[in-house]
TIMARSE-357751 format. One record per residue (C-alpha): residue number from 1; residue in one letter; x negated, z, y negated. Coordinates in Angstrom, 3 decimals, decimal comma. Example, Ala and Ser with C-alpha at 12.3 -4.5 7.8 and 13.67 -1.06 7.14 Angstrom:
# residues 2
+-----+------+----------+----------+----------+
| pos | code |        X |        Z |        Y |
+-----+------+----------+----------+----------+
|   1 |    a |  -12,300 |    7,800 |    4,500 |
|   2 |    s |  -13,670 |    7,140 |    1,060 |
+-----+------+----------+----------+----------+
//
This chain:
# residues 312
+-----+------+----------+----------+----------+
| pos | code |        X |        Z |        Y |
+-----+------+----------+----------+----------+
|   1 |    m |  -12,126 |  -14,638 |  -23,837 |
|   2 |    a |  -12,796 |  -11,724 |  -21,512 |
|   3 |    i |  -15,895 |  -12,454 |  -19,471 |
|   4 |    l |  -16,016 |   -9,499 |  -17,095 |
|   5 |    s |  -19,571 |   -9,623 |  -15,803 |
|   6 |    l |  -22,035 |  -11,858 |  -14,094 |
|   7 |    h |  -20,397 |  -13,413 |  -11,032 |
|   8 |    h |  -23,330 |  -14,851 |   -9,117 |
|   9 |    v |  -26,664 |  -16,619 |   -9,451 |
|  10 |    t |  -27,518 |  -19,698 |   -7,380 |
|  11 |    a |  -30,995 |  -21,025 |   -6,589 |
|  12 |    t |  -32,603 |  -23,873 |   -4,669 |
|  13 |    v |  -34,920 |  -22,623 |   -1,939 |
|  14 |    d |  -37,026 |  -24,104 |    0,813 |
|  15 |    d |  -36,510 |  -23,004 |    4,423 |
|  16 |    a |  -33,123 |  -21,661 |    5,540 |
|  17 |    q |  -34,433 |  -19,181 |    8,103 |
|  18 |    g |  -37,111 |  -17,966 |    5,730 |
|  19 |    d |  -34,489 |  -17,393 |    3,062 |
|  20 |    l |  -32,327 |  -15,353 |    5,424 |
|  21 |    d |  -35,309 |  -13,270 |    6,490 |
|  22 |    f |  -36,268 |  -12,582 |    2,874 |
|  23 |    c |  -32,800 |  -11,753 |    1,560 |
|  24 |    l |  -31,629 |   -9,725 |    4,549 |
|  25 |    g |  -34,802 |   -8,234 |    5,988 |
|  26 |    g |  -36,617 |   -8,041 |    2,672 |
|  27 |    l |  -34,098 |   -7,306 |   -0,061 |
|  28 |    g |  -31,592 |   -5,619 |    2,247 |
|  29 |    l |  -28,633 |   -7,677 |    1,062 |
|  30 |    r |  -25,671 |   -8,594 |    3,234 |
|  31 |    l |  -24,937 |  -12,188 |    4,226 |
|  32 |    v |  -21,288 |  -12,439 |    3,191 |
|  33 |    k |  -20,784 |  -16,165 |    3,738 |
|  34 |    k |  -22,547 |  -18,903 |    5,659 |
|  35 |    t |  -21,139 |  -22,201 |    4,537 |
|  36 |    v |  -22,385 |  -25,545 |    3,195 |
|  37 |    n |  -23,056 |  -26,960 |   -0,221 |
|  38 |    f |  -19,659 |  -28,437 |   -1,051 |
|  39 |    d |  -21,414 |  -31,279 |   -2,887 |
|  40 |    n |  -23,826 |  -31,967 |    0,002 |
|  41 |    h |  -22,420 |  -30,792 |    3,294 |
|  42 |    h |  -25,682 |  -31,291 |    5,204 |
|  43 |    v |  -27,238 |  -28,330 |    3,370 |
|  44 |    y |  -26,376 |  -24,665 |    3,920 |
|  45 |    h |  -24,983 |  -22,489 |    1,164 |
|  46 |    f |  -25,736 |  -18,809 |    1,784 |
|  47 |    y |  -23,996 |  -16,057 |   -0,186 |
|  48 |    y |  -25,555 |  -12,580 |   -0,226 |
|  49 |    g |  -24,244 |   -9,399 |   -1,836 |
|  50 |    d |  -22,716 |   -6,013 |   -1,208 |
|  51 |    e |  -20,315 |   -5,230 |    1,629 |
|  52 |    l |  -17,586 |   -7,622 |    0,421 |
|  53 |    g |  -19,580 |   -9,890 |   -1,857 |
|  54 |    t |  -18,171 |   -8,353 |   -5,017 |
|  55 |    p |  -18,663 |  -10,548 |   -8,095 |
|  56 |    g |  -21,684 |   -9,244 |   -9,952 |
|  57 |    t |  -23,589 |   -8,523 |   -6,731 |
|  58 |    i |  -23,794 |  -12,082 |   -5,426 |
|  59 |    w |  -27,005 |  -14,065 |   -4,975 |
|  60 |    t |  -26,606 |  -17,524 |   -3,429 |
|  61 |    t |  -29,014 |  -20,178 |   -2,187 |
|  62 |    f |  -29,185 |  -23,838 |   -1,201 |
|  63 |    p |  -32,012 |  -24,258 |    1,383 |
|  64 |    y |  -33,257 |  -27,830 |    0,914 |
|  65 |    a |  -36,259 |  -27,921 |    3,281 |
|  66 |    g |  -36,694 |  -31,375 |    4,819 |
|  67 |    r |  -34,282 |  -33,031 |    2,388 |
|  68 |    g |  -36,841 |  -34,619 |    0,102 |
|  69 |    v |  -36,427 |  -32,140 |   -2,754 |
|  70 |    q |  -39,656 |  -31,424 |   -4,619 |
|  71 |    a |  -40,782 |  -28,111 |   -6,052 |
|  72 |    g |  -39,168 |  -27,450 |   -9,415 |
|  73 |    t |  -40,768 |  -26,334 |  -12,660 |
|  74 |    k |  -39,623 |  -23,295 |  -14,582 |
|  75 |    g |  -39,107 |  -23,997 |  -18,256 |
|  76 |    a |  -36,759 |  -24,283 |  -21,191 |
|  77 |    g |  -33,098 |  -24,722 |  -20,313 |
|  78 |    q |  -33,181 |  -22,631 |  -17,161 |
|  79 |    v |  -32,761 |  -19,160 |  -15,718 |
|  80 |    t |  -36,397 |  -18,228 |  -15,143 |
|  81 |    a |  -35,931 |  -14,809 |  -13,503 |
|  82 |    a |  -33,170 |  -13,064 |  -11,583 |
|  83 |    s |  -33,116 |   -9,283 |  -11,754 |
|  84 |    f |  -31,485 |   -6,838 |   -9,337 |
|  85 |    s |  -30,488 |   -3,261 |  -10,116 |
|  86 |    v |  -31,988 |   -0,391 |   -8,108 |
|  87 |    p |  -31,844 |    3,398 |   -8,604 |
|  88 |    t |  -34,266 |    5,311 |  -10,773 |
|  89 |    g |  -37,209 |    6,495 |   -8,719 |
|  90 |    s |  -36,937 |    3,782 |   -6,039 |
|  91 |    l |  -39,615 |    1,370 |   -7,245 |
|  92 |    s |  -42,371 |    2,983 |   -5,143 |
|  93 |    f |  -40,196 |    2,421 |   -2,062 |
|  94 |    w |  -39,772 |   -1,232 |   -2,987 |
|  95 |    r |  -43,475 |   -1,745 |   -3,709 |
|  96 |    a |  -44,299 |   -0,491 |   -0,218 |
|  97 |    r |  -41,482 |   -2,378 |    1,507 |
|  98 |    l |  -42,368 |   -5,696 |   -0,112 |
|  99 |    a |  -46,104 |   -5,172 |    0,479 |
| 100 |    r |  -45,466 |   -4,710 |    4,210 |
| 101 |    q |  -43,970 |   -8,184 |    4,197 |
| 102 |    g |  -46,979 |   -9,685 |    2,457 |
| 103 |    i |  -45,220 |  -10,043 |   -0,898 |
| 104 |    a |  -47,371 |   -9,425 |   -3,970 |
| 105 |    v |  -45,726 |   -7,065 |   -6,470 |
| 106 |    a |  -46,570 |   -6,684 |  -10,146 |
| 107 |    d |  -45,461 |   -4,024 |  -12,579 |
| 108 |    v |  -43,401 |   -5,241 |  -15,511 |
| 109 |    e |  -43,800 |   -3,628 |  -18,904 |
| 110 |    p |  -40,543 |   -1,689 |  -19,412 |
| 111 |    r |  -37,966 |   -3,650 |  -21,372 |
| 112 |    f |  -35,225 |   -1,860 |  -23,253 |
| 113 |    g |  -36,337 |    1,417 |  -21,675 |
| 114 |    e |  -36,077 |    0,292 |  -18,026 |
| 115 |    p |  -39,068 |    0,141 |  -15,639 |
| 116 |    a |  -39,262 |   -2,862 |  -13,344 |
| 117 |    i |  -41,392 |   -4,699 |  -10,805 |
| 118 |    a |  -41,734 |   -8,457 |  -10,350 |
| 119 |    f |  -42,399 |  -10,618 |   -7,304 |
| 120 |    a |  -41,624 |  -14,055 |   -5,879 |
| 121 |    d |  -40,242 |  -15,397 |   -2,625 |
| 122 |    r |  -41,952 |  -18,115 |   -0,603 |
| 123 |    s |  -40,144 |  -20,799 |   -2,560 |
| 124 |    g |  -41,610 |  -19,498 |   -5,808 |
| 125 |    l |  -38,442 |  -17,935 |   -7,213 |
| 126 |    a |  -39,120 |  -15,162 |   -9,718 |
| 127 |    f |  -37,376 |  -11,850 |   -9,051 |
| 128 |    e |  -37,342 |   -8,443 |  -10,688 |
| 129 |    l |  -36,095 |   -5,076 |   -9,527 |
| 130 |    v |  -34,992 |   -3,007 |  -12,519 |
| 131 |    a |  -34,662 |    0,754 |  -12,080 |
| 132 |    n |  -31,898 |    2,572 |  -13,906 |
| 133 |    g |  -29,690 |    5,602 |  -13,475 |
| 134 |    g |  -26,423 |    4,159 |  -14,681 |
| 135 |    d |  -25,359 |    1,823 |  -11,886 |
| 136 |    e |  -22,543 |    3,403 |   -9,896 |
| 137 |    r |  -21,768 |    0,377 |   -7,706 |
| 138 |    r |  -21,767 |    1,191 |   -4,010 |
| 139 |    p |  -24,690 |   -0,564 |   -2,285 |
| 140 |    w |  -24,815 |   -2,294 |    1,069 |
| 141 |    t |  -26,901 |   -0,218 |    3,475 |
| 142 |    g |  -26,267 |   -2,135 |    6,698 |
| 143 |    s |  -29,605 |   -3,943 |    6,479 |
| 144 |    g |  -31,610 |   -0,745 |    6,844 |
| 145 |    v |  -32,210 |    0,309 |    3,234 |
| 146 |    d |  -30,902 |    3,784 |    2,415 |
| 147 |    a |  -28,440 |    4,277 |   -0,410 |
| 148 |    d |  -30,993 |    6,080 |   -2,583 |
| 149 |    a |  -33,017 |    2,862 |   -2,844 |
| 150 |    a |  -30,668 |   -0,013 |   -1,999 |
| 151 |    i |  -29,925 |   -2,834 |   -4,425 |
| 152 |    r |  -26,674 |   -2,245 |   -6,309 |
| 153 |    g |  -26,193 |   -5,858 |   -7,338 |
| 154 |    l |  -27,372 |   -8,159 |  -10,057 |
| 155 |    h |  -28,858 |   -6,448 |  -13,081 |
| 156 |    s |  -29,377 |   -9,467 |  -15,360 |
| 157 |    v |  -30,853 |  -12,919 |  -15,702 |
| 158 |    t |  -33,484 |  -14,190 |  -18,111 |
| 159 |    c |  -32,714 |  -17,562 |  -19,707 |
| 160 |    l |  -35,549 |  -19,424 |  -21,433 |
| 161 |    v |  -34,607 |  -21,607 |  -24,401 |
| 162 |    r |  -36,533 |  -23,150 |  -27,287 |
| 163 |    d |  -34,136 |  -22,087 |  -30,043 |
| 164 |    p |  -32,153 |  -18,930 |  -29,231 |
| 165 |    e |  -29,695 |  -18,864 |  -32,117 |
| 166 |    p |  -27,230 |  -21,595 |  -30,948 |
| 167 |    t |  -27,161 |  -19,975 |  -27,501 |
| 168 |    i |  -26,553 |  -16,524 |  -28,967 |
| 169 |    e |  -23,807 |  -17,921 |  -31,220 |
| 170 |    l |  -21,885 |  -19,428 |  -28,306 |
| 171 |    m |  -22,343 |  -16,365 |  -26,115 |
| 172 |    t |  -21,105 |  -13,990 |  -28,815 |
| 173 |    d |  -18,458 |  -16,109 |  -30,552 |
| 174 |    l |  -16,810 |  -17,604 |  -27,467 |
| 175 |    l |  -17,808 |  -15,705 |  -24,349 |
| 176 |    g |  -17,463 |  -12,164 |  -25,663 |
| 177 |    f |  -21,082 |  -11,022 |  -25,393 |
| 178 |    s |  -22,700 |   -8,797 |  -28,021 |
| 179 |    v |  -26,303 |   -8,469 |  -29,104 |
| 180 |    v |  -27,568 |   -5,227 |  -27,588 |
| 181 |    e |  -31,142 |   -5,266 |  -28,838 |
| 182 |    r |  -33,874 |   -7,623 |  -30,008 |
| 183 |    v |  -37,558 |   -7,380 |  -29,182 |
| 184 |    n |  -40,287 |   -9,898 |  -29,796 |
| 185 |    g |  -39,294 |  -13,131 |  -28,086 |
| 186 |    r |  -36,272 |  -11,691 |  -26,271 |
| 187 |    v |  -32,669 |  -10,891 |  -27,142 |
| 188 |    r |  -30,514 |   -8,813 |  -24,807 |
| 189 |    l |  -26,853 |   -9,775 |  -24,680 |
| 190 |    g |  -24,249 |   -7,619 |  -22,957 |
| 191 |    v |  -20,574 |   -7,860 |  -22,147 |
| 192 |    q |  -18,013 |   -5,193 |  -21,200 |
| 193 |    g |  -20,380 |   -2,355 |  -21,942 |
| 194 |    a |  -23,689 |   -4,106 |  -21,225 |
| 195 |    g |  -24,430 |   -2,192 |  -18,028 |
| 196 |    p |  -26,193 |   -3,598 |  -14,971 |
| 197 |    g |  -24,508 |   -6,823 |  -13,881 |
| 198 |    r |  -23,284 |   -7,498 |  -17,430 |
| 199 |    i |  -26,547 |   -8,535 |  -19,092 |
| 200 |    i |  -28,157 |  -11,820 |  -20,051 |
| 201 |    d |  -31,580 |  -11,832 |  -21,684 |
| 202 |    i |  -32,384 |  -14,817 |  -23,886 |
| 203 |    a |  -36,138 |  -15,441 |  -24,045 |
| 204 |    d |  -37,364 |  -18,044 |  -26,494 |
| 205 |    n |  -40,444 |  -20,229 |  -26,728 |
| 206 |    d |  -40,237 |  -23,264 |  -28,985 |
| 207 |    n |  -43,209 |  -24,843 |  -27,172 |
| 208 |    a |  -41,847 |  -24,380 |  -23,650 |
| 209 |    a |  -41,823 |  -27,468 |  -21,459 |
| 210 |    a |  -38,456 |  -28,622 |  -20,185 |
| 211 |    a |  -37,374 |  -27,168 |  -16,861 |
| 212 |    v |  -37,253 |  -29,393 |  -13,803 |
| 213 |    n |  -34,788 |  -28,433 |  -11,083 |
| 214 |    g |  -36,092 |  -28,247 |   -7,543 |
| 215 |    l |  -37,318 |  -25,840 |   -4,895 |
| 216 |    g |  -38,053 |  -22,422 |   -6,296 |
| 217 |    t |  -35,807 |  -22,654 |   -9,337 |
| 218 |    v |  -32,443 |  -21,201 |  -10,302 |
| 219 |    h |  -29,715 |  -23,830 |  -10,401 |
| 220 |    h |  -27,124 |  -21,909 |  -12,434 |
| 221 |    v |  -25,733 |  -18,535 |  -13,439 |
| 222 |    a |  -22,016 |  -17,857 |  -13,014 |
| 223 |    l |  -19,906 |  -15,580 |  -15,199 |
| 224 |    a |  -16,698 |  -13,940 |  -13,966 |
| 225 |    v |  -13,214 |  -14,263 |  -15,444 |
| 226 |    a |  -10,130 |  -12,492 |  -14,163 |
| 227 |    s |   -7,771 |  -15,428 |  -13,669 |
| 228 |    e |   -7,376 |  -19,163 |  -13,406 |
| 229 |    d |   -5,360 |  -19,139 |  -16,643 |
| 230 |    e |   -8,233 |  -17,562 |  -18,541 |
| 231 |    q |  -10,603 |  -20,084 |  -17,004 |
| 232 |    l |   -8,428 |  -22,980 |  -18,206 |
| 233 |    t |   -8,166 |  -21,481 |  -21,682 |
| 234 |    l |  -11,932 |  -21,160 |  -21,868 |
| 235 |    r |  -12,323 |  -24,748 |  -20,671 |
| 236 |    e |  -10,132 |  -25,960 |  -23,536 |
| 237 |    d |  -12,105 |  -23,863 |  -26,019 |
| 238 |    l |  -15,377 |  -25,336 |  -24,771 |
| 239 |    l |  -14,026 |  -28,865 |  -25,000 |
| 240 |    h |  -12,841 |  -28,145 |  -28,534 |
| 241 |    r |  -16,404 |  -27,140 |  -29,410 |
| 242 |    g |  -17,710 |  -30,443 |  -28,073 |
| 243 |    a |  -19,165 |  -29,120 |  -24,834 |
| 244 |    r |  -19,147 |  -31,293 |  -21,726 |
| 245 |    v |  -17,238 |  -29,282 |  -19,143 |
| 246 |    t |  -16,394 |  -30,213 |  -15,577 |
| 247 |    e |  -12,911 |  -30,215 |  -14,185 |
| 248 |    v |  -11,903 |  -27,142 |  -12,186 |
| 249 |    r |  -13,586 |  -27,217 |   -8,790 |
| 250 |    d |  -12,228 |  -25,379 |   -5,776 |
| 251 |    r |  -15,027 |  -23,388 |   -4,124 |
| 252 |    c |  -12,509 |  -21,766 |   -1,723 |
| 253 |    y |  -13,664 |  -18,214 |   -2,510 |
| 254 |    f |  -13,278 |  -18,771 |   -6,277 |
| 255 |    k |  -12,582 |  -21,627 |   -8,663 |
| 256 |    s |  -15,233 |  -22,907 |  -11,027 |
| 257 |    i |  -16,014 |  -24,911 |  -14,123 |
| 258 |    y |  -19,530 |  -25,802 |  -15,295 |
| 259 |    f |  -21,149 |  -26,579 |  -18,636 |
| 260 |    r |  -24,543 |  -26,376 |  -20,317 |
| 261 |    e |  -24,979 |  -23,968 |  -23,170 |
| 262 |    p |  -26,854 |  -25,266 |  -26,258 |
| 263 |    g |  -30,263 |  -24,326 |  -24,823 |
| 264 |    g |  -29,619 |  -26,329 |  -21,659 |
| 265 |    v |  -28,935 |  -23,560 |  -19,119 |
| 266 |    l |  -26,206 |  -24,501 |  -16,633 |
| 267 |    i |  -23,402 |  -21,934 |  -16,717 |
| 268 |    e |  -20,503 |  -21,633 |  -14,324 |
| 269 |    i |  -17,288 |  -19,785 |  -15,092 |
| 270 |    a |  -15,880 |  -18,458 |  -11,807 |
| 271 |    t |  -12,678 |  -16,618 |  -10,972 |
| 272 |    m |  -12,723 |  -13,220 |   -9,273 |
| 273 |    q |  -10,272 |  -14,239 |   -6,564 |
| 274 |    p |   -9,588 |  -14,932 |   -3,758 |
| 275 |    g |  -12,945 |  -13,606 |   -2,520 |
| 276 |    f |  -14,942 |  -13,865 |    0,687 |
| 277 |    t |  -12,414 |  -12,209 |    2,996 |
| 278 |    l |  -10,212 |  -15,283 |    2,611 |
| 279 |    d |  -11,308 |  -16,680 |    5,977 |
| 280 |    e |  -13,186 |  -13,803 |    7,674 |
| 281 |    e |  -12,470 |  -10,172 |    8,339 |
| 282 |    p |  -14,723 |   -7,806 |    6,368 |
| 283 |    a |  -16,619 |   -6,702 |    9,470 |
| 284 |    r |  -17,409 |  -10,314 |   10,380 |
| 285 |    l |  -18,472 |  -11,663 |    7,015 |
| 286 |    g |  -21,335 |  -14,131 |    7,333 |
| 287 |    r |  -21,148 |  -14,404 |   11,130 |
| 288 |    d |  -19,767 |  -17,925 |   11,542 |
| 289 |    l |  -20,252 |  -21,219 |    9,749 |
| 290 |    k |  -17,278 |  -21,582 |    7,436 |
| 291 |    l |  -16,295 |  -24,981 |    6,088 |
| 292 |    p |  -13,779 |  -25,884 |    3,405 |
| 293 |    p |  -10,556 |  -27,214 |    4,922 |
| 294 |    w |  -11,320 |  -30,787 |    3,849 |
| 295 |    e |  -14,594 |  -30,728 |    5,837 |
| 296 |    e |  -13,173 |  -29,377 |    9,100 |
| 297 |    p |  -12,653 |  -32,898 |   10,521 |
| 298 |    n |  -16,413 |  -33,400 |   10,053 |
| 299 |    r |  -17,487 |  -30,111 |   11,645 |
| 300 |    a |  -19,273 |  -31,600 |   14,665 |
| 301 |    g |  -21,432 |  -33,871 |   12,532 |
| 302 |    i |  -22,149 |  -31,187 |    9,965 |
| 303 |    e |  -23,212 |  -28,628 |   12,555 |
| 304 |    a |  -25,430 |  -31,197 |   14,290 |
| 305 |    a |  -27,276 |  -31,911 |   11,030 |
| 306 |    l |  -27,905 |  -28,268 |   10,132 |
| 307 |    t |  -30,962 |  -26,438 |   11,432 |
| 308 |    p |  -29,853 |  -23,482 |   13,580 |
| 309 |    v |  -30,548 |  -20,104 |   11,976 |
| 310 |    t |  -30,405 |  -16,495 |   13,105 |
| 311 |    p |  -29,534 |  -13,776 |   10,602 |
| 312 |    a |  -32,155 |  -11,033 |   10,440 |
+-----+------+----------+----------+----------+
//
């Protein structure tokens, strides 16, 4: 099964406007889609990425402020850090930019030869910027960050599990990942060359408390496949292995299935197509509230229940 790369990472955050300000004005990403959580249409779903929201660059959020969702707890069975790829030599720029916004930045001991910095948003989500010289993806620069520093896309995610071996077995035997390197307490898995956007780090701690979903935690990581046929084949393979897999769900901009790997991390398999230009011209991506066709009859009520926001 040819997993191509990471597709996107989705997190639960607090305030919608604060999230827009952080992702656009802070990280310099582009808002490529403003829609709603298809499973809870009274909550926004923001998609951020490069100019077109290319799979592998996409970071997405559910802002749940005022909806009774408590702060989550990072732990076993969860993505505990999301890492973005930036050019070599740009970390000093990012330290200064984040500091100007009152965001505390910490140096990360280089892993696998790559320097990085770590920080958190106001919801408590853990982020890293990983500097490397091998990411040739074209960055979005429309939010005021020059190309020599701008985020290229996702670099990797860190998944925390208690026992890494069953997770590694599924990732390598079924999903096409390979073990790149092992260091104490961490295994790097890569797919399709193991470059930025094609990496999952498995961190293990057999005493880690179980994760609790909520504000400030990652909900799931999505992996990209080329076609709906490959997605269906993978679904059958997962079912054959005894995994509990959802039916195919239409997310309009891609189709998805979901399952939990043996360590408990929620994984989505998402198609590459049709993409975010399905219902908006490239120049207007993220401008208007887009609803799935089956929610259009409810537009007035949905818009009335959403807090108005202004992109940065």
